[in-house]
N, C-alpha and C positions, 0 to 999 in steps of 0.2 A: 358435325363438323362443318365449317365454313370453306366455301372454295375460294381460293385467293386468284386475283386476275394477276398475272405475272407482268403484263404491262403497264402496270400502276406502281411497280417497286420502286421507280426512280423518284416517287413521292414520299417515300416512306423515311423516317429519319433514320432509322437504323440502318437502312441500306446506304444512306450519304455518310454517316459516320462510318460505317465500314469502308468506304471507298475512299473515304480521306485517310483512316489508317492505312489501307492498302497503298495509296499514292505516295504517302510519306516515307512508307517502307521501300518502296520501289524507288524512289528517288536517292535515299540515302545508300542503296545497292548499286543504283547506276553511277552515283557520283561520291564514291566515298572520299576523294581528296578533297572535295568542296567543303564536304561535311566536317572534316578534321580542320581545313583552314578556317571556318566559321568558329568551330570550338577554340581554335588557338587565338583568334581575333577578340573573343569576349575578353571583357577586363576581369582581371585574376580574382577580384572581389565576388563577382558574380558566379565564377567558376567554383569557388569555394563554398558558396550556398547550396549549389546543385548536389543532389545526392550522388553517391559512386554509381550506383545501379539505375542512372536515368534512363536508358532505354527499357528497363524493365517496368518502371514507373509509368511512362508513358504507354506502353502496351496494356497493362493493368487499367490504366485510366481510359484510354479508348474502349475496352473490355465492359468498363463499369457503364459508359457512357451510352454505349449500344444497349446494354440491359434497360437502362433508365428510360432511354426513349422509346424501347419496343413495348414497354407496357403502359406509356402515355396514349390516351386516346387522340386519334389524329383524325381531321376533318375527312369527311367523305368525299371523292372525287366527283366532280359534277362534269359530265359532258363526255369524257375520253371513257 
């Protein structure tokens, strides 16, 4: 088993994508009124095209992206 240096975790795409998802969730939780205002300001044509369970689709997409970037080989860290 290979030892992982946790100080290089900021370079891993899986960590970056997970952090983006966490930031999105935190923003929606902290500012629900802004999220609703953004949704209300979308044109009706766009709202009709989006699925009813959009939040689940976004969560599933982020999960899938994390899995994909986890298996892609990444460049070795030099210097740090």
